C-alpha positions in Angstrom: 8.7 -54.9 57.0 9.4 -57.6 59.0 6.6 -60.2 60.4 6.8 -58.5 64.2 6.2 -55.3 62.1 3.7 -56.5 60.0 1.9 -58.3 63.5 2.3 -55.4 65.6 0.7 -53.5 62.9 -1.9 -55.3 62.5 -2.8 -55.8 66.5 -2.4 -51.4 66.3 -5.6 -51.9 63.6 -7.4 -54.0 65.5 -7.0 -52.1 68.7 -7.7 -48.5 67.0 -10.2 -49.6 64.5 -12.8 -50.0 66.9 -11.6 -47.3 70.0 -12.3 -43.6 68.7 -8.7 -43.1 68.3 -8.4 -43.7 64.4 -6.5 -46.5 63.2 -5.4 -45.0 59.9 -3.6 -42.2 61.6 -1.8 -44.4 64.1 -0.9 -46.8 61.2 0.3 -43.5 59.0 2.1 -42.5 62.2 4.0 -46.0 63.1 4.9 -46.5 59.7 6.9 -43.3 59.4 8.7 -44.9 62.3 9.2 -48.0 60.7 9.9 -46.1 57.4 7.7 -47.9 55.7 6.8 -46.1 52.9 6.2 -48.9 49.8 2.4 -50.7 49.7 1.5 -48.7 53.1 -1.2 -48.5 51.6 -2.1 -52.2 50.7 -1.2 -53.2 53.8 -3.5 -50.5 55.7 -6.7 -51.8 53.6 -5.6 -55.7 54.3 -5.9 -54.9 57.9 -8.8 -52.8 57.5 -10.5 -56.1 55.8 -9.5 -58.2 59.3 -11.2 -56.0 61.5 -14.4 -56.5 59.2 -15.1 -59.9 60.1 -14.8 -59.1 63.4 -17.6 -56.9 63.1 -19.5 -59.8 61.0 -18.8 -61.9 64.2 -19.7 -59.6 66.3 -23.3 -58.5 64.8 -23.6 -61.8 62.9 -26.9 -62.1 64.0 -28.0 -58.7 62.9 -26.5 -59.5 59.7 -28.3 -62.7 59.0 -31.7 -61.0 59.4 -30.6 -58.3 57.0 -29.7 -60.9 54.4 -33.5 -62.6 55.1 -35.3 -59.9 55.1 -33.7 -58.9 51.4 -33.0 -61.5 50.0 -34.5 -64.5 51.6 -38.0 -65.7 50.4 -40.9 -63.4 51.0 -43.0 -65.9 52.2 -40.4 -66.9 55.4 -40.8 -63.1 56.2 -44.7 -63.3 57.2 -46.6 -64.6 60.1 -49.7 -64.2 58.1 -50.1 -63.3 54.0 -50.7 -59.7 54.8 -48.4 -58.8 57.6 -44.8 -59.3 58.2 -42.5 -60.2 61.0 -41.6 -56.7 63.2 -38.1 -58.1 62.9 -38.1 -58.2 58.9 -39.8 -55.3 58.7 -37.3 -53.6 61.1 -34.2 -54.8 59.4 -35.6 -53.8 55.7 -36.0 -50.4 57.6 -32.4 -50.8 58.5 -30.8 -51.9 55.3 -32.5 -49.1 53.5 -31.6 -46.6 55.9 -27.4 -48.3 55.3 -28.1 -47.7 51.6 -28.9 -44.0 51.8 -25.9 -44.0 54.3 -23.4 -45.3 52.2 -24.5 -42.9 49.4 -22.6 -39.9 50.8 -20.0 -42.0 51.9 -19.3 -43.1 48.7 -19.3 -39.7 46.4 -16.7 -38.3 49.2 -14.8 -41.5 48.5 -14.6 -41.1 45.0 -14.5 -37.3 44.7 -11.5 -37.0 47.1 -9.7 -40.5 46.8 -6.3 -38.5 45.7 -6.5 -36.0 48.8 -7.1 -38.7 51.2 -4.3 -40.6 49.9 -2.3 -37.8 50.1 -2.4 -37.1 53.7 -1.3 -40.7 54.4 2.0 -39.3 54.0 1.7 -35.9 56.0 2.2 -36.7 59.9 1.5 -32.8 60.7 -2.2 -33.4 59.1 -2.9 -36.5 60.9 -1.9 -34.7 64.2 -4.8 -32.2 63.7 -7.1 -34.6 62.7 -6.3 -36.4 66.1 -6.9 -33.4 67.7 -10.6 -32.5 65.7 -11.6 -36.4 66.5 -11.0 -35.3 70.1 -13.1 -32.5 70.5 -16.1 -34.3 69.0 -15.3 -37.1 71.7 -15.1 -34.2 74.6 -18.6 -33.1 73.3 -20.1 -35.6 74.6 -19.2 -35.4 78.0 -22.4 -33.2 79.1 -24.6 -36.1 77.1 -22.9 -39.3 79.5 -26.5 -39.7 81.3 -28.3 -38.7 78.6 -30.0 -42.1 77.6 -31.0 -40.8 73.9 -34.9 -41.1 72.8 -34.7 -40.8 68.6 -34.9 -43.6 66.2 -32.2 -43.2 63.4 -34.4 -41.6 60.8 -33.7 -41.0 57.0 -31.8 -37.5 57.5 -29.6 -39.2 60.4 -28.3 -41.7 58.1 -27.7 -39.3 55.5 -26.0 -37.1 57.9 -23.8 -40.3 59.6 -22.8 -40.7 55.8 -21.3 -37.6 55.3 -19.4 -38.2 58.8 -18.5 -41.7 57.4 -17.0 -40.1 54.1 -15.1 -36.8 55.8 -13.5 -40.0 58.5 -11.8 -41.4 55.5 -9.2 -38.6 56.2 -6.5 -40.3 58.4 -6.6 -39.1 61.7 -10.6 -38.8 61.8 -11.9 -41.4 63.6 -14.7 -43.4 61.8 -16.2 -45.0 64.8 -15.5 -42.0 67.3 -16.9 -40.0 64.6 -19.4 -41.7 63.5 -20.8 -42.7 67.0 -20.1 -39.6 69.0 -22.6 -37.8 66.1 -25.2 -39.8 66.4 -24.9 -40.0 70.4 -25.5 -35.9 70.1 -28.3 -36.2 67.9 -30.1 -38.5 70.5 -29.6 -42.3 69.2 -29.5 -44.4 71.9 -26.5 -45.9 72.5 -26.7 -49.5 71.4 -28.2 -48.3 68.2 -25.7 -45.7 67.6 -22.9 -48.3 67.9 -24.6 -50.8 66.3 -25.4 -48.8 63.0 -22.1 -47.5 63.0 -20.6 -50.9 62.6 -22.9 -52.1 60.0 -22.5 -48.7 58.0 -18.8 -49.4 57.7 -19.3 -53.1 55.9 -20.5 -51.4 52.5 -17.7 -48.2 53.2 -14.7 -51.0 53.3 -16.1 -53.0 51.1 -16.2 -50.6 48.2 -12.6 -49.7 49.8 -11.6 -52.6 49.1 -12.7 -53.2 45.5 -10.9 -49.6 44.8 -7.8 -50.4 45.7 -8.0 -54.1 44.9 -6.1 -53.7 41.3 -2.9 -53.0 43.3 -2.5 -56.6 45.1 -1.3 -58.1 42.0 1.9 -55.9 42.4 2.5 -57.8 45.9 5.0 -60.8 46.0 4.6 -63.9 47.9 6.6 -62.9 50.6 4.8 -59.7 51.0 1.7 -61.7 51.1 2.7 -63.7 54.0 3.4 -60.5 55.9 0.1 -59.3 55.4 -1.4 -62.2 56.1 0.6 -61.9 59.6 -0.9 -58.2 60.0 -4.2 -59.5 59.0 -4.6 -62.3 61.7 -3.1 -60.2 64.0 -5.8 -57.5 62.9 -8.9 -59.7 63.3 -7.7 -61.2 67.0 -7.2 -58.4 68.6 -9.7 -56.3 66.6 -12.9 -58.7 67.7 -11.6 -58.2 71.9 -11.6 -54.3 70.8 -15.0 -54.2 69.6 -16.6 -55.8 72.5 -14.8 -53.3 75.1 -16.0 -50.3 72.5 -19.7 -51.6 72.7 -19.5 -51.8 76.5 -17.9 -48.2 76.5 -20.5 -46.7 74.6 -23.0 -48.5 76.9 -21.6 -46.7 79.5 -21.3 -43.6 78.1 -17.5 -43.3 78.4 -16.6 -42.4 75.2 -15.4 -38.8 76.1 -12.3 -40.3 78.3 -10.3 -40.8 74.8 -10.6 -36.9 74.2 -7.1 -36.5 76.2 -5.6 -39.6 74.5 -6.8 -38.1 70.8 -5.1 -34.5 71.8 -2.0 -36.1 73.4 -1.4 -38.0 70.2 -2.3 -35.4 68.1 -0.1 -32.4 69.5 2.8 -34.8 69.5 2.5 -35.9 65.8 2.5 -32.1 64.9 5.2 -31.3 67.3 7.4 -33.7 66.1 6.8 -33.0 62.3 7.7 -29.4 63.0 
């Protein structure tokens, strides 16, 4: 891998991590085009870490409320000895839902880890997954004008956690699938986007822990290449995240269906 390839792959990760087009799927396809096979999973993991920082930057206020509500002094969370502040009550409930959502994600990840990893080397399977992502996004079209009126509950959280687990398949967009399903369940747009990205934080951190054992095998040169990719992914990712949130609020996610179908079909044809 050259520095230019690392920067391009990082920018691709940052752009596609939040747009509903599957970052992992595109990384697989581009790595195949570049002929890069060694340490592909490690690079993919590291640029995911970079885009995770973009989520921290975007939702820092909500993350801070979660930390303060769950780990801060209990006295600071009360306006009256027996009356918690509403924002702390909301933050504790959100934290519980995030925990529940990541239980099925973790179980699916641990159970099918080897299967998901094998799919990284199968471009035609990535193509099929991209077509599936496009189909889900297309299903949002009739609901573009629906503002949604249902808060996320326990059943929603568990179901979205299962969707997030299945989105480990390269070609299935994590953000597109979780936000799309949440919108179809009637979750308000802004709440659906926020829950999707906050839910992804523990999932990505868990993947980091599982794969961190491979980092010791990297040379100094490989680490510098990965660093270049991470900087590129963070910069582009933050901009893409802001764009995605705006698109969700405007109800425009369904337009990405055409792009996913085109790239997915192209991947299948090229593989054949």
